[in-house]
C-alpha positions in Angstrom: -19.7 107.7 49.9 -23.1 108.4 50.3 -24.0 105.5 47.3 -22.7 102.6 49.3 -26.3 102.7 51.4 -27.4 99.4 49.7 -30.3 101.1 48.2 -28.6 103.9 46.2 -25.6 101.5 45.2 -27.8 99.1 43.9 -29.6 102.1 41.8 -26.4 103.4 40.3 -25.1 100.2 39.9 -28.6 99.2 37.7 -27.7 102.6 35.6 -24.8 101.9 34.9 -25.6 98.6 34.0 -28.6 99.8 31.7 -26.4 102.3 29.9 -23.6 99.5 28.9 -26.4 97.2 27.8 -27.9 100.1 25.7 -24.2 100.1 24.4 -23.9 97.1 23.3 -27.5 96.6 21.8 -26.6 100.2 19.6 -23.2 98.5 18.6 -24.8 94.9 17.6 -27.3 96.5 15.9 -25.4 99.2 14.2 -27.9 102.0 15.8 -27.3 105.0 16.9 -29.0 105.3 20.4 -28.9 109.1 22.2 -27.4 107.9 25.0 -25.7 110.8 26.3 -29.4 112.2 26.1 -30.6 108.9 28.3 -27.6 109.5 30.7 -28.2 112.4 32.4 -32.0 112.1 32.5 -31.6 109.0 34.8 -28.9 110.3 37.0 -31.3 113.5 37.5 -34.0 110.6 38.7 -31.9 109.4 40.8 -31.1 112.6 42.6 -34.7 113.3 42.9 -35.1 109.9 44.8 -32.8 110.4 47.1 -33.3 114.3 47.8 -35.3 116.6 45.7 -33.9 119.3 46.9 -30.0 117.8 45.7 -31.6 117.8 42.4 -33.0 121.2 42.0 -29.3 122.6 43.7 -27.5 121.0 40.7 -30.1 122.1 38.0 -29.8 126.0 38.4 -25.9 124.7 39.7 -25.5 123.4 35.7 -27.2 126.3 34.6 -25.7 128.7 36.1 -22.1 127.6 35.4 -22.8 127.3 32.0 -24.1 130.4 31.4 -21.3 131.7 33.1 -18.6 129.5 30.3 -20.6 131.1 27.6 -19.8 134.2 28.5 -16.1 133.4 29.3 -15.8 132.0 25.8 -17.4 135.0 24.0 -15.1 137.7 26.0 -12.8 139.7 24.9 -12.3 142.0 27.2 -11.3 141.3 30.9 -10.6 137.9 30.1 -8.3 137.3 32.8 -10.5 138.9 35.5 -13.9 137.2 34.5 -12.4 134.1 34.6 -10.9 134.1 38.3 -14.4 136.0 39.4 -15.9 133.1 37.4 -14.1 130.5 39.6 -14.2 131.9 42.8 -18.0 132.1 41.6 -18.5 128.3 40.6 -16.3 127.5 44.4 -19.1 129.6 46.4 -21.5 126.6 47.5 -18.1 124.6 48.2 -16.7 127.6 50.4 -19.8 128.4 51.9 -20.4 124.8 52.9 -17.1 124.9 55.0 -18.0 127.6 57.0 -19.7 125.3 59.1 -16.5 124.4 60.7 -16.1 128.0 61.7 -19.6 128.0 63.6 -20.8 130.0 61.3 -24.1 128.0 59.6 -26.3 129.9 56.4 -29.8 128.1 56.4 -30.1 127.1 52.4 -33.4 125.4 50.5 -30.7 123.3 49.3 -28.6 119.9 49.9 -25.2 120.5 48.2 -23.5 116.6 48.2 -20.5 116.3 46.1 -20.1 119.7 45.5 -16.2 119.7 46.8 -15.5 117.6 43.3 -17.7 118.6 41.4 -16.2 122.5 41.1 -13.1 121.3 40.8 -15.1 119.9 37.5 -16.1 123.7 36.8 -12.7 125.0 37.3 -11.5 122.3 34.7 -14.3 123.7 32.4 -13.0 127.6 32.4 -9.7 126.2 32.4 -10.3 125.0 29.2 -12.0 127.9 27.9 -9.5 130.2 28.6 -6.7 128.5 27.1 -7.3 127.2 24.5 -10.2 129.3 23.3 -12.8 126.4 23.0 -16.7 126.4 23.8 -17.9 123.0 25.5 -20.6 121.1 24.2 -23.6 121.7 26.5 -25.0 117.9 26.9 -21.1 116.5 27.2 -21.1 119.2 30.1 -24.0 118.0 31.7 -23.0 114.5 31.9 -19.6 115.7 32.3 -21.3 117.2 35.8 -23.5 114.9 36.5 -21.5 111.8 36.5 -22.8 109.8 39.5 -19.9 107.1 40.1 -17.5 109.4 41.1 -19.6 112.5 42.3 -19.2 112.5 45.9 -15.7 110.7 46.4 -14.3 110.9 42.6 -11.2 109.7 41.2 -11.5 113.4 39.2 -12.3 113.9 35.5 -10.8 115.9 33.3 -13.0 117.6 30.9 -10.8 116.5 27.3 -10.4 113.3 29.6 -14.4 112.8 30.0 -15.1 113.7 26.7 -12.9 111.8 24.8 -14.4 108.8 26.8 -18.2 110.2 26.2 -17.3 109.9 22.3 -15.4 106.7 22.0 -16.6 104.8 25.3 -15.4 101.7 26.3 -17.0 98.4 24.6 -19.6 96.8 27.1 -19.2 92.8 26.8 -18.0 89.4 28.6 -14.6 90.9 29.6 -15.9 95.2 30.5 -18.1 92.4 33.0 -15.9 90.5 34.1 -12.8 93.0 35.7 -15.6 95.3 36.4 -17.1 92.7 39.1 -13.7 92.1 39.7 -12.9 95.6 40.9 -16.4 96.1 42.3 -15.6 93.2 44.4 -12.2 94.5 45.0 -13.1 97.6 46.3 -16.2 96.6 47.9 -13.8 94.3 50.3 -12.2 97.3 50.8 -14.2 99.3 52.4 -16.3 96.7 54.1 -13.8 94.4 55.7 -10.3 95.1 55.2 -11.6 99.0 56.9 -13.5 97.4 59.3 -10.8 94.8 60.7 -8.2 97.4 60.7 -10.2 99.9 63.0 -10.6 97.1 65.4 -7.2 97.0 65.7 -7.0 100.9 65.5 -9.2 101.8 68.0 -7.9 98.9 70.6 -4.7 100.9 70.2 -5.8 104.2 71.5 -7.0 102.0 74.5 -3.3 101.3 75.5 -0.2 103.4 77.3 1.8 105.2 74.4 4.9 104.3 73.6 6.6 104.8 70.9 6.1 101.6 69.0 2.1 101.6 70.1 2.3 105.4 68.3 4.0 104.1 64.9 1.5 101.8 65.2 -1.1 103.7 65.2 0.4 105.6 62.4 0.4 102.6 61.1 -2.9 101.6 61.2 -4.2 105.0 60.4 -2.6 105.0 57.1 -3.7 102.0 55.9 -7.5 102.5 57.4 -7.0 105.6 54.6 -5.3 104.2 51.4 -7.8 100.6 51.9 -10.6 103.4 52.1 -10.0 105.4 49.2 -8.8 103.8 47.3 -12.1 101.1 47.7 -13.4 104.7 47.0 -11.8 105.2 44.1 -11.9 100.6 42.5 -16.0 101.1 42.9 -16.2 104.2 40.8 -13.7 102.9 38.2 -15.8 99.8 38.5 -19.2 101.4 37.9 -17.5 103.9 35.2 -16.2 100.9 33.1 -20.1 99.2 33.3 -21.1 102.8 31.5 -18.5 103.1 28.7 -16.5 105.8 30.7 -12.7 105.1 31.5 -12.1 106.7 35.3 -8.9 107.9 35.2 -6.8 106.0 38.5 -6.2 107.5 41.7 -3.6 105.4 43.8 -0.8 104.2 42.3 1.6 102.1 44.6 2.4 105.1 46.4 4.6 103.3 49.5 7.4 103.4 46.8 7.7 106.9 46.2 11.0 107.6 48.3 9.6 111.5 48.6 6.8 113.7 49.7 7.2 115.1 45.9 7.1 111.8 43.9 4.2 110.3 47.1 2.0 113.5 46.2 1.9 112.0 42.2 1.1 108.3 43.3 -1.6 109.4 45.8 -5.1 110.8 45.2 -3.3 111.1 42.2 -6.3 112.3 40.5 -6.5 115.4 42.8 -2.4 116.2 42.9 -2.4 116.3 38.9 -5.5 119.0 39.7 -3.5 121.0 41.7 -0.3 120.8 40.4 -1.9 121.6 36.6 -4.2 124.4 37.8 -2.1 126.2 40.1 1.4 124.6 40.7 2.3 124.9 37.3 -0.2 128.2 35.9 1.2 130.3 39.0 5.0 129.3 38.0 4.7 129.6 34.1 8.4 130.3 33.3 11.0 127.8 35.1 11.6 128.3 38.6 14.7 128.3 40.9 14.5 125.6 44.0 12.7 128.0 46.4 10.2 129.1 44.4 9.4 126.1 43.9 9.3 125.3 47.9 7.5 128.2 47.9 4.9 127.6 45.8 4.8 123.8 46.8 4.3 124.9 50.7 1.1 127.2 49.9 -0.5 124.5 47.4 -0.4 121.9 50.0 -2.1 124.9 52.4 -5.0 125.1 49.6 -5.4 121.2 50.0 -5.8 121.3 53.4 -8.1 124.2 52.8 -9.8 121.6 50.4 -10.8 119.3 53.1 -12.0 122.1 55.2 -11.9 125.3 57.0 -10.0 123.5 60.5 -7.2 124.4 62.9 -6.1 121.0 62.3 -6.2 120.2 58.7 -3.9 123.9 58.4 -1.5 122.5 60.6 -1.2 119.3 58.2 -0.6 121.5 55.1 2.2 123.7 56.4 3.1 120.1 58.2 3.2 119.1 54.2 4.2 122.3 52.4 7.5 122.2 54.9 8.6 118.7 53.4 7.8 119.7 49.9 10.1 122.8 50.5 12.7 121.2 52.0 12.7 118.7 49.1 13.2 121.2 46.8 15.3 123.7 49.0 17.7 120.9 48.9 17.4 118.9 45.8 15.5 115.8 47.4 11.9 116.0 45.3 13.1 113.3 43.1 15.2 109.7 43.7 16.5 106.9 40.6 15.4 103.3 42.0 18.0 101.9 39.1 21.1 104.1 40.4 20.8 104.0 43.9 21.8 102.3 46.9 18.4 99.8 47.5 19.3 99.7 51.3 19.2 104.0 51.6 15.9 104.0 48.8 13.8 101.7 50.6 14.6 103.8 54.0 13.7 107.1 52.2 10.3 105.0 51.2 9.9 103.9 54.4 10.2 107.5 56.1 8.1 109.5 53.1 5.1 107.0 54.2 6.4 107.6 57.8 5.9 111.4 57.6 2.6 111.2 55.2 1.3 108.5 57.9 1.8 111.4 60.8 -0.4 113.6 58.4 -3.3 110.9 58.1 -4.2 111.1 62.1 -5.8 114.4 61.5 -8.4 112.7 59.0 -8.5 109.1 61.6 -8.3 110.4 65.2 -9.8 113.2 67.5 -8.0 115.9 67.8 -6.9 115.9 70.7 -5.6 112.8 70.0 -3.3 113.2 67.4 -0.5 115.6 69.7 -0.7 112.6 72.0 0.0 110.2 68.8 3.1 112.5 67.5 4.4 113.0 71.4 3.7 108.7 71.8 6.7 108.4 69.2 9.4 109.9 72.0 8.2 107.7 75.0 10.5 104.5 75.5 
C-alpha cells in the first residue's frame, strides 16, 4: 500500500485527524463547517504532493466520468447500451495499465495509482444511476472517488453507503480516537511485524526439499501472509476512515470458518466479492437459476476476478481453478452448510478443506511462477 511509506502515512493520518477535529468543533459550537468542501481540496493537495501527474489524472478522470454520469442520467434512448459503454470507458485506464503483463507498454503523461479500486466506485455510480434513476451529487462524487484511506487497497465503498456516512458522519470523540488508534496499531502490527516474521519462515521453507508436509507448510504460510497483509491494510483504512468520520466497511470476517468456497467468498475480501456478486452475478442472473446455470455464472465470475488481479496466465489458471470449485459446489448442492445441524467433525473437515483449497490459490500471489507448480506437486511426495 503506497501510503505505508511513513511520510505519506503521517500526512494522511494528519488529514483525517484534522477533519475529525473540525467535525468535533462544528458539533460543539453548533457551526456548519463545510467539511465536504475542505476534504477533497486537501486530498487533491496530498495527491499533488505525491505526484503532480497523479493528481492531474484524477482531476480529468473525475470530470470525464461525472459528465458520462450526467449523460446516462438524462438519456431516454439507448440507456442500456450507454450504460455498458460508459462502464467500459471508465474501466479503460485500468485495462490499459494491465497490458504491461502482456508486454504492451503505453507511453502516457499520467500516473494512475489506485485505479483498480476507483473503477469499482465509478461502475457502482453508473449502476446506481441506471437502476435508481437518481442523479448523484457532484461534491459527494468527488469525495467518494478521492477518499484516500481506501484509495489503493480498499475496502470498496458503495456509493449509497458512502453518501449515507458522509451525511451522518461518525462523531469524533475520545472513544472514536481510542478505538481508531487500537485498530491502526493492530493493522500496522499485522503488516509490519506479523507478515515479516511469517515471511522469514516462508522463505526458509522454499529452500528445503519438497515433500507433502513441506508443501503443506508453504501453502499454510502463504495463506497466512496474504491474510495478515490484506487484513492489516483494511484495519488501517478502517481506523483512518473513523478519524475522518467515515465508516469504512469490514473486509474480512473469519474466512477460516467457511465450510464451502461459496461461503468463503462472503468472508474473504468481503467488499470485493460482494461487489462482484451484486454487479455481475445477480445482474446476469436476474431470475432464479438452476444449479448448472448458477455454477456457470460462478465459474466466469472467478475468471473476471482473476483478470482484475492482472492479465497473467497464472492468474487466469487460478480463476479457472476457483471457478471449477464453485461450479462443482453449485452442481452438487455443496454451497452451504449449517453449523448447528451438521456433525462437528464433518463441519471442521469442510472448513479445513475449503481453506486448503484457497491456500493453494494464494501461491500465485506469494511465489514466483516457476515455484507454484513445484509446491503443488510436492503435496503428492511422501
